[in-house]
C-alpha positions, 0 to 999 in steps of 0.5 A: 236492481242487482247490487253485488257486494265484495268485501276485501279482507285477507284476515277474514278470508284466511279465517273463513274462506269463501262464504255465502254471506257476511254473517259467516265471516263476522263481516259487520261492514258487509252486513251493513251494506247488504242490509241497506241495499235490501231494505231499499228493495234491491237484490244483493249478492256477497263475495269475500276476497283476500287483498290483492290486485288480481283476485279483486280485478278478476271478480270485478270484471266477472261481475261487470260482464254479468247481470250486475247493476252496480258493485260495492267493494268494501275494504282495501282503500287505506294506506297499508301495504296490502290495501290494493283495492284502488290499484286493482279497480281504478285501471278498469274505469272507463269513466271515473266518478270523482264526486263520489270520493269527494262527497264521501270524504266531506261527509266523513270529515263531518263524522270523524274529523281530519282522519277522513283524508286517509281514505281513498274512496273511489267510484267509476264505471266498468263495462257500463256498471258503476263500481264503488270502493268504500273503506272497510269500517261499518261507519264507512259502509253505512255512509257510502251505501247511503250515498250510493243509494241516493244517486244510483238510479240517476247514475244508471240513467246516465251510464245507460242512456248517455 
């Protein structure tokens, strides 16, 4: 499978610009996701974008129309004014996968306590491609990626075969 990883961070983008990989932007969360995806035997690509609805929405549409089997977006799911990943991506969902966010928050509750309620982790299907939105911390990247990898094949079966 090919999984495209997008990190959304204005501060990293301003400092590093468009980079080929997370190591160039000191992106520990992006590196965590890529390491886990590749360790599971999948192909992966990486993009770094600034916060904002249009840059992310455009990239998601571009990748979903290409050869992606799944997209993992890291960052921009919180409550700060610039956290707009959910606003950018959820309107594109043809189908939502609410269980992903629910399980993510449940597992987060076990790890970090009630602060888990602050995340707006989300998932849905865009142009036949599962899209997952994760918080930007390395712990969230680890937890979310593990959940995704456990069920991605099953999700793809349903999306592709109905």
